[in-house]
N, C-alpha and C positions, 0 to 999 in steps of 0.2 A: 544300502541305505535304501534312497529311496524306491528302486527293482520291491526287497520288503513288503517296502512300507506298502505299498502296492498291490503284492497279494495279499495282507495282513485285509485290504481294504477288500479286498474282487471274496475272501473267502464268509468273510463279514454279510457283505452279500448278500452271496449264493445262500446260508443260510440261511436269512430271515423271509431272504425266498424259497428257498423250499420249506418250513415252517407256517405263508403262508396257501403250496401248493398242497398241504397237506390238508389242514384249516379247511380248503376248499372244496377238499375227497371226501370231507367226512361228513360237514356242511350235507352234503353230494346223495350220498352211503345214508345218512341219516332224513336227507327228503323223497328218496326215492324206490330204496333199495330194505335197510331194517333199521329199525331204534328200539334203542335197549330200555328198556322201563324194571323195577323193583315196586315189589307191593308190601305197602304198605298200610295192611288193615290187615285184614279177618275176613270182609264177606265173602274168597271165591273158595274158604275150605270148602273142599280137600282134596279142590284141584290146584287151589295155589293157597301158600302162606306163607304168613313173616315174612320179611328174609328170602323171599323168593330173586332168581334176573329172569327177567326170559325174553324174547326179542321178535318184539312185529313187527311180521313187515308189508310195508306201505301199500305195497302196490295190489296188494288184496284184489281192496275193491276201489284202486282207483284212486283217483288222488281230489284237494279240497282246499281252500285255503289254512285248513288246521293242516296235512300234511307239507309244511314250511315251518321252518325258522319264527315264531311268538307266531303264528297269524298269520304273516302279510297277507289282508289286503288284492292277493295281488290277481283274483278271480271269485266272479262267482259259482256252487255248482259242486256240482264233479265233472272228472273229463274221465276216459277212461273206464267208468263205471262197471265193475262187476255189483253187480247184488253180492246182497251172505248170505251164508242157509243158516236154515233154524242148528243151536248146539252150535255155534259158534266162539269160540269165547274174542270177543274183539275190545279196542282198545278203543276209545268217544270221551271227545270236552264235554262236561259233564252238560248241558240247557239254562244250567244255573249261572254260570257268567262263563259260560260257551270258550273258559282259558285249566279250567283242573282233568285229567286225568282222571276217567276210571276207565277199570279193568266193568269187565262181565259180560256173559252168558248171555247171547239174542234167541229169543223162544219166540217173538213174536214180527214173524211178514205187514208187509202193509198189504189192508187187508183179512186177517184171522184174528179171533173176537179171542180170546183171553183172563180165564178168569183160574181164581183159584177157591178151591173149593175146602175144609176141614184139611187143610192140605197137600192135595191133590190137585194139579195144574189144570185147567179144564184149557183144549187148543178144537175150536170152532167147536165146541161141545162135548166133544167128548174125550175123559181124564186122557193122563200117558201116562201108559205102564210105569211102575210104581215096587221095588221089591227091596223088601230088609231084605241087608249083606251086615257085618262085621262091626258092629263096633269104631266111629275112630277117635283112639285115642289122643286127649289136648293135656300137654302136661304145661298147668299153674307159674306163677312165678314162687311159684311157696313149692314147690315140684310136683303138688299133690297134680292125679293125675284122672283127670275127667274123660268118664264116658258115652261117646252124640250118639241116637242112634245116625245111622245110617243106611243110604239108599239109594240102587242105578237106578236114576228115570229114564223111560227110550219116549226116542221123538219117533211119528205117525212114516217116517225114512229111514227109523230106527237106528240114529247116532245114541250112544250113549251116555250116562258121565251119572258121577257118584252126585250124594247131593245129602243137607245134613234140614239135619228136621230134629228142636233140644224141644215138643212140646206145640203145644196149641199158644200160638198166638195172637196178633188183632190180626197181623197179613195171610194171617192161616182163612180168609173170610173176607173172597171183596164182590167190589162188584166185576159186573162187563166190560171187560176191557175191547171197543175198535181202534182196532190198529191200523190209523188214518192213509192216506197213498205219502209215502214219502217221509218214513215214521218205522223205526223200528222197539217191539216192547222186548225188555232185556232182566236178569232177574239174576239176582248171584249164588253164587251156590250153596251160600250158607245161608239156608234160607228166612231165621228167624236174624236176620246181623247183616241184613245187608239193607242200604236206600237204594232204591229201585225203581222202573215203572210203576210198580203198585202203589206209590205215595207219587202224586204232586209240584211240584216244585216249589217252595224250598227245602220241605223236607227234603225227599224225594230226590230222585230225576227226571217226573212224565212222562210218557213220548221219545225219543232219541231219535233227532234229523241225523235224513241221512252225510248232511253236508257237519255233519261233525261227527263221524268215525275218524278215524284213521289210522287204525289197522287190524292183522288179524294176530294175537297170541299164536308163535308159531312152535317155540320148544326154550326151557328152561338152561340156561349155561349156566347158572352160579346159583345155591341158594345156601343160608348160615345158617343159627340162630338164634343171634343176636347176643351170646357167646362171651364173643371177642372184640375190641374198638378194632378200629383199622390200627395202629397203631401197634398192639397187642400182636404180631407176626407170632409167635408162642405159641398163640390159641386159634391160630388157624385154620390148623390139623383139626381138631378139637372142636372144630363151633361147626363148620363145611357137614355139608348133606351129603355126600357125599353122594348119597340116593337116590338123588333127588336130579344128579348130575344128565345132562341133553335130550330128559325127560319131556316128553307130547304134549304138548297143550292140546292138542285133538281132539274132539270125540273119538269118543271109538265108532266101529265105521261096523254094519250085525255080519 
């Protein structure tokens, strides 16, 4: 009996140690490699939809305090810094509270001048190429399908992506924003429904400090249309957007 009891204690202890190791490994991976995020709003349609789940590479831009769990203030600035490129879809902590995760597309780099005129983005005085394509079809809660004008926007580097433009809105014409050193200008692909750098804090996010960058969005690993609760296993197949699984989030190259 004594021998069996000793083995039982050893088994429990080993299980606890294994769980601790598993948690530590998960924390390290989330801090330095990849972290999963889900999309709760439509500000990045059509690139990202509500219910998308994606992996964000934490190493793409180097590391800051916001790479760590709970944004522990262990150091300032960034280490192993690699600046983002125009067109990257990036996750960052909003300057409003330095805590909430936002995801937007990087349009302006330090030193750039960004302006929107009649819905067209001007970068350093030159308009970005914008070509109208097929409408984006958005299904409403009542099952009614809404058609939204969709465009392919192309950066000077040749990177392109799709955006939505529902018509004339207040943010379709802005002043010229000069991106200061150590900051980035971001915009949502759903141009008429995005709180981004066109709006100052607290209405929008203003210019995003480099330190607030969390990582670059890479690939979708799951997507659901919200038609099934987590416990409704029998509805999972019909609620899963199978066509979106493992899609890259990167802007296409010319």
